[in-house]
N, C-alpha and C positions, 0 to 999 in steps of 0.2 A: 537730455545732454549725456554724450558718453564721456568716458572717463579720458580720452585722447582729446576730445574737444576740450574739456576743463584743464587738461594739462597746457595745451596750447595757449588758452586765455591767459591763465597764470604766468607762463612763462613770456608772453608779450607784454602783460602788465610789470614784470619784475625786470624787464631790460630798460625800463626808464626809472628805476630806483636805486638808490644807493642806501647801504646799512652804515650808518655813522658809529664808529668804533665808541666806547665809553672813554678811552683815552684821548680822543679828539675833543670830546665834549668836556672832559677835565682840563685840558690845555686850555681851552677857551674860558670857561668857568673861574680856573684858579690862576690864569694868565702866566701859564708856565710857557717859560723859554726854552729853546729856541723854535717851539712848534705854534707859539701863540697866533703869529700872523697867518699862518696856513688854516690853522683851525677857526679863525674870524672870517675869513674868506669863505670857507664852507658854510658856515651858520648863516652869514649874512646872504650868501646865493640861496640858502633854502627859505630864507625869510622874504625874499624877493621873489620867491616861486621859480628862481632860474633852474633849481635842483629838488628833484622830488626825492625826498629822503624819509628814513624812518632809523628807530633805535630799537635794540632789543629790551624786552620787557624788563630784564634784570639790571639794566644798565641805570636806571631812576634809583634803586636801592643801593646799588653799589656806588653812584656817585655820590650821594647823600653820606653813606658811611665814610669814604675816603675823604669828603670835605670837612665831616666832623673831627676826623682825626688830624688832618692837616691844616685845617684853618677854623679851629672851635669858635672862635668869638664872631667870625663871619657867617657861620650857620645861625649861631644865637640871634644875630641881627637879621638874617633873613626869615626865621621863625617867629620873631617879634618877642623875644625874651630879653 
């Protein structure tokens, strides 16, 4: 497969995906207003398969850190402590 063909395949696949920003995820998980309802709609559409989405790898560790700082009791409950 030539580089041009690979580029076109990747481009076609990316057109149907969105990158969900860390802040959108935090709005949802931390119920942050006024953005919670919008974030909830995005997450629900992803769960239903209506939106094909991905997150950046660093979003997971960033969200955990931010949740530890902003809601430490909630994180301890999630971790089972």
